[in-house]
RODO-2510 file (C-alpha; in nm, 4 decimals, decimal comma):
residues 264
     n   res          X          Y          Z
     1     q    -2,7787     0,1416     5,6645
     2     s    -3,0817    -0,0456     5,7841
     3     l    -3,0518    -0,3745     5,9694
     4     p    -3,1772    -0,5892     5,6750
     5     q    -2,9247    -0,4198     5,4450
     6     q    -2,6457    -0,4902     5,6930
     7     k    -2,7492    -0,8566     5,7036
     8     l    -2,7417    -0,8782     5,3242
     9     l    -2,3920    -0,7286     5,3206
    10     t    -2,2813    -0,9743     5,5883
    11     w    -2,4102    -1,2761     5,3966
    12     l    -2,2515    -1,1449     5,0773
    13     s    -1,9186    -1,1078     5,2572
    14     v    -1,9448    -1,4618     5,3951
    15     l    -2,0089    -1,6024     5,0464
    16     e    -1,7072    -1,4220     4,9039
    17     c    -1,4886    -1,5527     5,1866
    18     v    -1,5867    -1,9207     5,1498
    19     e    -1,6451    -1,9512     4,7744
    20     v    -1,2974    -2,0858     4,6872
    21     f    -1,3035    -2,3300     4,9787
    22     a    -1,6537    -2,4465     4,8822
    23     e    -1,5474    -2,5029     4,5208
    24     m    -1,2343    -2,7008     4,6104
    25     g    -1,4051    -2,9021     4,8855
    26     t    -1,7019    -2,9924     4,6689
    27     a    -1,4733    -3,0977     4,3830
    28     r    -1,2811    -3,3242     4,6199
    29     v    -1,5975    -3,4878     4,7620
    30     w    -1,8483    -3,4929     4,4738
    31     g    -1,6325    -3,4504     4,1664
    32     e    -1,6694    -3,2176     3,8681
    33     m    -2,0501    -3,2212     3,8615
    34     g    -2,0717    -3,1185     4,2269
    35     r    -1,8087    -2,8489     4,1690
    36     w    -2,0059    -2,6803     3,8916
    37     t    -2,3279    -2,7152     4,0914
    38     i    -2,1834    -2,5268     4,3896
    39     i    -2,0333    -2,2641     4,1577
    40     v    -2,3747    -2,1948     4,0019
    41     l    -2,5474    -2,1842     4,3428
    42     i    -2,2941    -1,9433     4,4925
    43     q    -2,2982    -1,7110     4,1910
    44     l    -2,6795    -1,7185     4,1873
    45     a    -2,6948    -1,6316     4,5581
    46     k    -2,4431    -1,3491     4,5153
    47     a    -2,6342    -1,2062     4,2191
    48     i    -2,9654    -1,2148     4,4100
    49     l    -2,8146    -1,0403     4,7131
    50     r    -2,6469    -0,7744     4,4978
    51     l    -2,9625    -0,7091     4,2964
    52     l    -3,1610    -0,6685     4,6181
    53     l    -2,9066    -0,4154     4,7417
    54     l    -2,9123    -0,2327     4,4088
    55     l    -3,2837    -0,2257     4,3268
    56     w    -3,4530    -0,2441     4,6673
    57     y    -3,2127    -0,0663     4,9032
    58     k    -3,0626     0,1713     4,6412
    59     a    -2,7093     0,0843     4,7539
    60     g    -2,5524     0,2273     4,4383
    61     i    -2,2253     0,0906     4,3065
    62     q    -2,1429    -0,2389     4,4764
    63     m    -1,8148    -0,2428     4,6662
    64     s    -1,5681    -0,5277     4,6971
    65     p    -1,5353    -0,6370     4,9706
    66     p    -1,8966    -0,5542     5,0646
    67     i    -1,7962    -0,4682     5,4218
    68     v    -1,4862    -0,2507     5,4573
    69     p    -1,2213    -0,4228     5,6739
    70     l    -1,1691    -0,2588     6,0089
    71     n    -0,8525    -0,0525     6,0416
    72     r    -0,7833    -0,0909     6,4123
    73     e    -0,5121     0,1729     6,4202
    74     q    -0,7392     0,4421     6,2807
    75     q    -1,0434     0,3233     6,4745
    76     q    -0,8560     0,3235     6,8046
    77     p    -1,0049     0,5898     7,0337
    78     l    -0,7943     0,8638     7,1796
    79     h    -0,6134     0,7861     7,5009
    80     p    -0,8257     0,8693     7,8089
    81     q    -0,5488     1,0949     7,9330
    82     d    -0,5850     1,3038     7,6150
    83     t    -0,9507     1,3688     7,6816
    84     e    -0,8790     1,4502     8,0462
    85     d    -0,6096     1,6972     7,9448
    86     s    -0,8322     1,8581     7,6834
    87     s    -1,1213     1,8880     7,9249
    88     s    -0,8998     2,0344     8,1956
    89     g    -0,7530     2,2865     7,9544
    90     k    -0,3960     2,1532     7,9467
    91     d    -0,1969     2,1930     7,6286
    92     q    -0,1467     1,8632     7,4481
    93     t     0,1217     2,0033     7,2200
    94     y     0,4211     2,2294     7,2375
    95     v     0,5272     2,4567     6,9502
    96     g     0,8983     2,5230     6,9175
    97     r     0,9863     2,8919     6,9273
    98     r     1,2492     2,8835     6,6515
    99     s     1,1518     2,5744     6,4482
   100     s     0,7728     2,6142     6,4885
   101     r     0,7580     2,2362     6,5064
   102     v     0,4593     2,0857     6,6858
   103     v     0,5417     1,8070     6,9338
   104     r     0,3331     1,6299     7,1943
   105     s     0,3826     1,7412     7,5487
   106     l     0,5069     1,4879     7,8019
   107     q     0,1902     1,5201     8,0083
   108     s    -0,0299     1,3929     7,7236
   109     t     0,1914     1,1070     7,6037
   110     p    -0,0224     0,7896     7,5807
   111     s     0,0879     0,4390     7,6675
   112     l     0,3131     0,2477     7,4273
   113     q     0,0261     0,0305     7,2954
   114     s    -0,1841     0,3265     7,1827
   115     r     0,0993     0,5579     7,0801
   116     h     0,1080     0,7073     6,7322
   117     w     0,3507     0,9364     6,5519
   118     g     0,1204     1,2215     6,4641
   119     s    -0,0012     1,5134     6,6679
   120     p    -0,3432     1,4824     6,8376
   121     q    -0,4892     1,7309     6,5892
   122     q    -0,3675     1,5252     6,2935
   123     r    -0,5133     1,2097     6,4421
   124     e    -0,8479     1,3709     6,5122
   125     e    -0,8588     1,5107     6,1589
   126     s    -0,7786     1,1711     6,0021
   127     q    -1,0421     0,9980     6,2155
   128     s    -1,3067     1,2563     6,1328
   129     r    -1,2157     1,2433     5,7623
   130     r    -1,2400     0,8630     5,7602
   131     a    -1,5738     0,8795     5,9446
   132     e    -1,7054     1,1238     5,6841
   133     e    -1,5952     0,8915     5,4011
   134     m    -1,7601     0,5922     5,5640
   135     n    -2,0833     0,7809     5,6261
   136     q    -2,1133     0,9270     5,2771
   137     p    -2,4366     0,8094     5,1145
   138     p    -2,4072     0,6163     4,7869
   139     t    -2,4350     0,8165     4,4687
   140     p    -2,7888     0,7894     4,3254
   141     l    -2,7912     0,5937     4,0014
   142     g    -3,0059     0,6813     3,7032
   143     l    -3,1547     0,4322     3,4621
   144     q    -2,8364     0,4039     3,2546
   145     e    -2,6155     0,3518     3,5593
   146     t    -2,8577     0,1004     3,7109
   147     i    -2,8489    -0,1012     3,3892
   148     a    -2,4690    -0,0845     3,3901
   149     e    -2,4468    -0,2098     3,7483
   150     s    -2,7011    -0,4820     3,6722
   151     l    -2,4826    -0,5960     3,3816
   152     y    -2,1851    -0,6187     3,6148
   153     i    -2,3852    -0,8164     3,8719
   154     t    -2,5373    -1,0630     3,6264
   155     r    -2,2217    -1,1118     3,4199
   156     p    -2,1097    -1,4237     3,6182
   157     l    -2,4475    -1,5903     3,5612
   158     l    -2,4426    -1,5133     3,1891
   159     h    -2,0869    -1,6414     3,1679
   160     l    -2,1827    -1,9700     3,3363
   161     l    -2,4841    -2,0029     3,1069
   162     s    -2,2670    -1,9476     2,7999
   163     l    -2,0171    -2,2057     2,9273
   164     g    -2,2988    -2,4576     2,9519
   165     v    -2,4175    -2,3777     2,5987
   166     w    -2,0872    -2,3449     2,4082
   167     g    -1,8392    -2,5296     2,6305
   168     q    -1,5258    -2,4266     2,8160
   169     r    -1,3005    -2,4203     2,5083
   170     s    -1,5192    -2,1819     2,3121
   171     w    -1,4281    -1,8159     2,2678
   172     k    -1,7917    -1,7047     2,3001
   173     p    -1,8111    -1,7101     2,6848
   174     w    -1,4823    -1,5174     2,7048
   175     l    -1,6006    -1,2558     2,4527
   176     l    -1,9466    -1,2247     2,6123
   177     s    -1,7978    -1,1643     2,9563
   178     a    -1,5485    -0,9087     2,8223
   179     v    -1,8219    -0,7189     2,6360
   180     l    -2,0391    -0,7053     2,9492
   181     d    -1,7553    -0,5818     3,1711
   182     i    -1,6444    -0,3145     2,9254
   183     s    -2,0039    -0,2040     2,8611
   184     s    -2,0699    -0,1702     3,2337
   185     l    -1,7581     0,0421     3,2871
   186     s    -1,8367     0,2573     2,9847
   187     l    -2,1890     0,3319     3,1058
   188     l    -2,0676     0,4087     3,4586
   189     s    -1,7928     0,6416     3,3351
   190     d    -2,0481     0,9199     3,2819
   191     l    -2,1023     0,9533     3,6581
   192     k    -1,9208     1,2592     3,7899
   193     d    -2,0142     1,3099     4,1565
   194     l    -1,8755     0,9833     4,2935
   195     n    -1,7388     0,9551     4,6431
   196     r    -1,3903     0,8272     4,7139
   197     r    -1,4874     0,4627     4,7708
   198     e    -1,6904     0,4483     4,4487
   199     r    -1,4052     0,5926     4,2438
   200     a    -1,1707     0,3351     4,3965
   201     e    -1,4141     0,0563     4,3075
   202     l    -1,4328     0,1655     3,9430
   203     r    -1,0525     0,1795     3,9273
   204     r    -1,0384    -0,1715     4,0725
   205     r    -1,2811    -0,3002     3,8084
   206     t    -1,0742    -0,1383     3,5352
   207     v    -0,7548    -0,3034     3,6598
   208     l    -0,9341    -0,6394     3,6795
   209     l    -0,9805    -0,6285     3,3020
   210     l    -0,6191    -0,7530     3,2901
   211     y    -0,7556    -1,0842     3,4182
   212     y    -0,8772    -1,1548     3,0661
   213     l    -0,5152    -1,2173     2,9733
   214     l    -0,5117    -1,4992     3,2309
   215     r    -0,8527    -1,6480     3,1511
   216     s    -0,9047    -1,9417     2,9212
   217     p    -0,9075    -1,9812     2,6256
   218     f    -0,6933    -1,6671     2,5756
   219     y    -0,4428    -1,7855     2,8368
   220     d    -0,4164    -2,1337     2,6889
   221     r    -0,3518    -2,0114     2,3336
   222     y    -0,1604    -1,6842     2,3754
   223     s    -0,0645    -1,5786     2,7285
   224     e     0,0658    -1,8962     2,8898
   225     g     0,3896    -1,9334     2,6922
   226     r     0,4778    -1,5639     2,7090
   227     i     0,4063    -1,5329     3,0809
   228     l     0,6053    -1,8451     3,1684
   229     l     0,8942    -1,7278     2,9472
   230     l     0,8992    -1,3883     3,1186
   231     l     0,8913    -1,5443     3,4662
   232     r     1,1685    -1,7871     3,3707
   233     l     1,3891    -1,5054     3,2379
   234     l     1,3349    -1,3053     3,5542
   235     a     1,4181    -1,6075     3,7684
   236     d     1,7373    -1,6848     3,5745
   237     y     1,8831    -1,3368     3,5205
   238     v     1,7537    -1,1148     3,8043
   239     p     1,9080    -1,2004     4,1425
   240     g     1,6601    -1,2730     4,4184
   241     v     1,3509    -1,2647     4,1975
   242     g     1,3520    -1,6434     4,1535
   243     f     1,2225    -1,6878     4,5086
   244     v     0,8964    -1,5337     4,3864
   245     t     0,8756    -1,6281     4,0178
   246     r     0,9563    -2,0016     4,0452
   247     p     0,6760    -2,0773     4,2965
   248     l     0,4494    -1,8579     4,0834
   249     m     0,5231    -2,0694     3,7751
   250     d     0,4340    -2,3829     3,9717
   251     y     0,1189    -2,2207     4,1085
   252     l    -0,0256    -2,0878     3,7821
   253     p    -0,1646    -2,4241     3,6572
   254     a    -0,3428    -2,4841     3,9904
   255     w    -0,4692    -2,1249     3,9933
   256     q    -0,6117    -2,1746     3,6449
   257     k    -0,8272    -2,4676     3,7591
   258     i    -1,0126    -2,2715     4,0309
   259     y    -1,3130    -2,0922     3,8847
   260     f    -1,3491    -1,8359     4,1633
   261     y    -0,9830    -1,7373     4,1372
   262     n    -1,0235    -1,6795     3,7652
   263     w    -1,3795    -1,5649     3,7106
   264     g    -1,5266    -1,4911     4,0532
***
Protein backbone atom coordinates (compact mmCIF):
# COMPACT_ATOMS: atom_id res chain seq x y z
CA UNK A 1 0.00 0.00 0.00
CA UNK A 2 1.15 3.49 -0.79
CA UNK A 3 1.64 6.08 1.93
CA UNK A 4 -1.49 8.13 0.98
CA UNK A 5 -3.59 4.95 1.05
CA UNK A 6 -2.23 4.08 4.49
CA UNK A 7 -3.15 7.56 5.72
CA UNK A 8 -6.69 7.19 4.39
CA UNK A 9 -7.03 3.85 6.19
CA UNK A 10 -5.70 5.41 9.39
CA UNK A 11 -8.18 8.28 9.28
CA UNK A 12 -11.00 5.86 8.50
CA UNK A 13 -10.02 3.74 11.50
CA UNK A 14 -9.92 6.81 13.75
CA UNK A 15 -13.43 7.84 12.64
CA UNK A 16 -14.81 4.38 13.36
CA UNK A 17 -13.20 4.40 16.81
CA UNK A 18 -14.57 7.80 17.91
CA UNK A 19 -17.96 7.90 16.15
CA UNK A 20 -20.03 6.66 19.12
CA UNK A 21 -18.20 8.97 21.54
CA UNK A 22 -18.66 11.92 19.17
CA UNK A 23 -22.39 11.22 18.83
CA UNK A 24 -22.99 10.91 22.58
CA UNK A 25 -20.78 13.89 23.47
CA UNK A 26 -22.37 16.15 20.89
CA UNK A 27 -25.86 15.16 22.03
CA UNK A 28 -24.94 16.02 25.61
CA UNK A 29 -23.47 19.44 24.69
CA UNK A 30 -25.52 20.66 21.70
CA UNK A 31 -28.67 18.59 21.87
CA UNK A 32 -30.50 16.63 19.17
CA UNK A 33 -29.68 19.02 16.32
CA UNK A 34 -25.95 18.84 17.06
CA UNK A 35 -26.17 15.05 17.35
CA UNK A 36 -27.65 14.62 13.87
CA UNK A 37 -25.19 17.15 12.45
CA UNK A 38 -22.17 15.19 13.70
CA UNK A 39 -23.73 11.93 12.49
CA UNK A 40 -24.11 13.31 8.96
CA UNK A 41 -20.57 14.76 8.96
CA UNK A 42 -18.97 11.52 10.15
CA UNK A 43 -20.90 9.36 7.69
CA UNK A 44 -20.07 11.79 4.86
CA UNK A 45 -16.36 11.70 5.75
CA UNK A 46 -16.37 7.89 5.95
CA UNK A 47 -18.12 7.59 2.58
CA UNK A 48 -15.64 9.97 0.91
CA UNK A 49 -12.63 8.09 2.30
CA UNK A 50 -14.07 4.71 1.28
CA UNK A 51 -14.94 5.91 -2.22
CA UNK A 52 -11.41 7.25 -2.65
CA UNK A 53 -10.01 3.88 -1.62
CA UNK A 54 -12.39 2.07 -3.96
CA UNK A 55 -12.24 4.22 -7.09
CA UNK A 56 -8.81 5.87 -6.91
CA UNK A 57 -6.62 3.31 -5.13
CA UNK A 58 -8.54 0.20 -6.32
CA UNK A 59 -8.64 -1.19 -2.77
CA UNK A 60 -11.38 -3.68 -3.62
CA UNK A 61 -13.82 -4.84 -0.97
CA UNK A 62 -13.60 -2.59 2.09
CA UNK A 63 -12.66 -4.35 5.31
CA UNK A 64 -13.94 -3.65 8.80
CA UNK A 65 -11.90 -2.65 10.71
CA UNK A 66 -9.92 -0.92 7.94
CA UNK A 67 -6.61 -1.74 9.64
CA UNK A 68 -6.26 -5.30 10.93
CA UNK A 69 -5.51 -5.34 14.68
CA UNK A 70 -2.02 -6.49 15.52
CA UNK A 71 -1.76 -10.01 16.90
CA UNK A 72 1.32 -9.66 19.09
CA UNK A 73 1.66 -13.37 19.73
CA UNK A 74 1.85 -14.21 16.05
CA UNK A 75 3.92 -11.15 15.18
CA UNK A 76 6.48 -11.88 17.88
CA UNK A 77 9.83 -12.71 16.25
CA UNK A 78 11.61 -15.94 16.93
CA UNK A 79 13.84 -16.05 19.96
CA UNK A 80 17.42 -14.96 19.15
CA UNK A 81 18.68 -18.26 20.50
CA UNK A 82 16.59 -20.07 17.85
CA UNK A 83 18.28 -18.20 15.04
CA UNK A 84 21.70 -18.80 16.58
CA UNK A 85 21.00 -22.51 16.87
CA UNK A 86 19.70 -22.71 13.31
CA UNK A 87 22.68 -20.82 11.95
CA UNK A 88 25.12 -22.98 13.89
CA UNK A 89 23.45 -26.15 12.68
CA UNK A 90 22.09 -27.36 16.03
CA UNK A 91 18.87 -29.32 16.04
CA UNK A 92 15.97 -27.33 17.47
CA UNK A 93 13.75 -30.38 17.82
CA UNK A 94 13.99 -33.97 18.91
CA UNK A 95 11.91 -36.76 17.35
CA UNK A 96 10.97 -39.63 19.64
CA UNK A 97 12.12 -43.01 18.35
CA UNK A 98 8.97 -44.94 19.27
CA UNK A 99 6.29 -42.22 19.40
CA UNK A 100 7.68 -40.11 16.51
CA UNK A 101 6.57 -37.08 18.50
CA UNK A 102 8.39 -33.82 17.79
CA UNK A 103 9.49 -31.86 20.87
CA UNK A 104 11.74 -28.85 21.30
CA UNK A 105 15.23 -29.56 22.47
CA UNK A 106 16.36 -28.04 25.75
CA UNK A 107 19.09 -26.05 24.03
CA UNK A 108 16.58 -24.07 21.95
CA UNK A 109 13.99 -23.40 24.66
CA UNK A 110 13.19 -19.65 24.67
CA UNK A 111 12.51 -17.52 27.72
CA UNK A 112 9.14 -17.77 29.47
CA UNK A 113 7.87 -14.48 27.97
CA UNK A 114 8.36 -15.60 24.37
CA UNK A 115 7.56 -19.28 24.84
CA UNK A 116 4.89 -20.95 22.73
CA UNK A 117 3.47 -24.46 22.60
CA UNK A 118 4.19 -25.34 19.01
CA UNK A 119 7.33 -26.56 17.34
CA UNK A 120 9.57 -23.97 15.63
CA UNK A 121 8.51 -25.30 12.23
CA UNK A 122 4.83 -24.87 13.07
CA UNK A 123 5.44 -21.33 14.26
CA UNK A 124 7.41 -20.39 11.17
CA UNK A 125 4.71 -21.87 8.95
CA UNK A 126 1.92 -19.96 10.75
CA UNK A 127 3.89 -16.70 10.55
CA UNK A 128 4.64 -17.15 6.86
CA UNK A 129 1.02 -18.10 6.15
CA UNK A 130 -0.25 -15.02 8.00
CA UNK A 131 2.26 -12.83 6.15
CA UNK A 132 1.04 -14.23 2.83
CA UNK A 133 -2.59 -13.50 3.77
CA UNK A 134 -1.75 -9.95 4.79
CA UNK A 135 0.22 -9.31 1.61
CA UNK A 136 -2.38 -10.71 -0.77
CA UNK A 137 -3.50 -8.00 -3.20
CA UNK A 138 -7.21 -7.13 -3.24
CA UNK A 139 -9.35 -8.92 -5.78
CA UNK A 140 -9.92 -6.69 -8.84
CA UNK A 141 -13.53 -5.59 -9.09
CA UNK A 142 -15.44 -5.32 -12.34
CA UNK A 143 -18.14 -2.79 -13.07
CA UNK A 144 -20.87 -4.83 -11.36
CA UNK A 145 -18.80 -5.40 -8.23
CA UNK A 146 -17.72 -1.76 -8.09
CA UNK A 147 -21.36 -0.68 -8.22
CA UNK A 148 -22.18 -3.17 -5.47
CA UNK A 149 -19.41 -1.87 -3.22
CA UNK A 150 -20.44 1.71 -3.96
CA UNK A 151 -23.99 0.84 -2.86
CA UNK A 152 -22.64 -0.53 0.40
CA UNK A 153 -20.52 2.58 0.98
CA UNK A 154 -23.24 5.11 0.20
CA UNK A 155 -26.03 3.25 2.00
CA UNK A 156 -25.56 5.21 5.29
CA UNK A 157 -25.86 8.53 3.43
CA UNK A 158 -28.99 7.42 1.59
CA UNK A 159 -30.46 6.16 4.84
CA UNK A 160 -29.83 9.51 6.56
CA UNK A 161 -31.33 11.34 3.58
CA UNK A 162 -34.44 9.16 3.69
CA UNK A 163 -34.75 9.76 7.44
CA UNK A 164 -34.73 13.49 6.78
CA UNK A 165 -37.39 13.15 4.07
CA UNK A 166 -39.79 10.59 5.61
CA UNK A 167 -38.98 10.76 9.33
CA UNK A 168 -37.68 8.26 11.85
CA UNK A 169 -40.98 6.40 12.28
CA UNK A 170 -41.43 5.67 8.59
CA UNK A 171 -40.79 2.22 7.14
CA UNK A 172 -39.26 3.67 3.96
CA UNK A 173 -35.73 4.34 5.36
CA UNK A 174 -35.66 0.83 6.86
CA UNK A 175 -36.77 -0.78 3.58
CA UNK A 176 -34.40 1.34 1.46
CA UNK A 177 -31.42 0.40 3.61
CA UNK A 178 -32.34 -3.30 3.57
CA UNK A 179 -32.74 -3.30 -0.22
CA UNK A 180 -29.33 -1.64 -0.68
CA UNK A 181 -27.56 -4.07 1.66
CA UNK A 182 -29.13 -7.15 0.08
CA UNK A 183 -28.49 -5.84 -3.45
CA UNK A 184 -24.83 -5.20 -2.65
CA UNK A 185 -24.35 -8.71 -1.25
CA UNK A 186 -26.17 -10.28 -4.18
CA UNK A 187 -23.99 -8.50 -6.73
CA UNK A 188 -20.80 -9.39 -4.84
CA UNK A 189 -21.77 -13.06 -4.53
CA UNK A 190 -20.69 -13.68 -8.13
CA UNK A 191 -17.03 -13.11 -7.23
CA UNK A 192 -15.21 -16.42 -6.99
CA UNK A 193 -11.48 -15.75 -6.51
CA UNK A 194 -11.68 -13.92 -3.19
CA UNK A 195 -8.92 -14.09 -0.63
CA UNK A 196 -9.54 -15.18 2.93
CA UNK A 197 -10.05 -11.69 4.38
CA UNK A 198 -12.55 -10.74 1.67
CA UNK A 199 -14.58 -13.90 2.22
CA UNK A 200 -14.63 -13.18 5.95
CA UNK A 201 -15.83 -9.63 5.28
CA UNK A 202 -18.72 -10.83 3.11
CA UNK A 203 -19.71 -13.33 5.81
CA UNK A 204 -19.63 -10.52 8.37
CA UNK A 205 -21.91 -8.36 6.20
CA UNK A 206 -24.32 -11.26 5.80
CA UNK A 207 -24.50 -11.81 9.56
CA UNK A 208 -25.06 -8.08 10.10
CA UNK A 209 -28.34 -8.37 8.20
CA UNK A 210 -29.73 -9.68 11.52
CA UNK A 211 -29.38 -6.10 12.78
CA UNK A 212 -32.54 -5.26 10.86
CA UNK A 213 -34.45 -7.16 13.53
CA UNK A 214 -33.09 -4.67 16.09
CA UNK A 215 -33.53 -1.50 14.02
CA UNK A 216 -36.51 0.78 14.30
CA UNK A 217 -39.32 0.72 13.32
CA UNK A 218 -39.20 -3.10 13.04
CA UNK A 219 -37.82 -3.41 16.58
CA UNK A 220 -40.42 -1.08 18.05
CA UNK A 221 -43.38 -2.89 16.48
CA UNK A 222 -42.33 -6.55 16.32
CA UNK A 223 -38.98 -7.50 17.86
CA UNK A 224 -38.91 -5.65 21.17
CA UNK A 225 -41.59 -7.64 23.01
CA UNK A 226 -40.38 -11.02 21.75
CA UNK A 227 -36.72 -10.33 22.52
CA UNK A 228 -37.47 -9.04 26.03
CA UNK A 229 -39.75 -12.04 26.68
CA UNK A 230 -37.04 -14.46 25.58
CA UNK A 231 -34.39 -12.75 27.73
CA UNK A 232 -36.75 -12.73 30.72
CA UNK A 233 -37.50 -16.46 30.33
CA UNK A 234 -33.81 -17.24 30.11
CA UNK A 235 -33.10 -15.15 33.19
CA UNK A 236 -35.88 -16.80 35.22
CA UNK A 237 -35.51 -20.46 34.23
CA UNK A 238 -31.86 -21.00 33.20
CA UNK A 239 -29.44 -20.85 36.15
CA UNK A 240 -26.60 -18.38 35.77
CA UNK A 241 -27.86 -16.81 32.55
CA UNK A 242 -29.57 -13.96 34.41
CA UNK A 243 -26.19 -12.34 35.09
CA UNK A 244 -26.00 -11.66 31.35
CA UNK A 245 -29.63 -11.29 30.24
CA UNK A 246 -30.86 -8.87 32.95
CA UNK A 247 -28.17 -6.21 32.26
CA UNK A 248 -28.83 -6.77 28.55
CA UNK A 249 -32.53 -6.01 29.01
CA UNK A 250 -31.61 -2.77 30.80
CA UNK A 251 -29.07 -1.88 28.13
CA UNK A 252 -31.24 -2.44 25.05
CA UNK A 253 -33.21 0.86 25.32
CA UNK A 254 -29.97 2.87 25.62
CA UNK A 255 -28.41 0.89 22.77
CA UNK A 256 -31.42 1.71 20.59
CA UNK A 257 -30.88 5.46 21.01
CA UNK A 258 -27.30 5.46 19.65
CA UNK A 259 -27.31 5.75 15.87
CA UNK A 260 -23.81 4.37 15.33
CA UNK A 261 -24.56 1.29 17.43
CA UNK A 262 -27.65 0.61 15.34
CA UNK A 263 -26.92 1.87 11.86
CA UNK A 264 -23.21 2.67 11.72
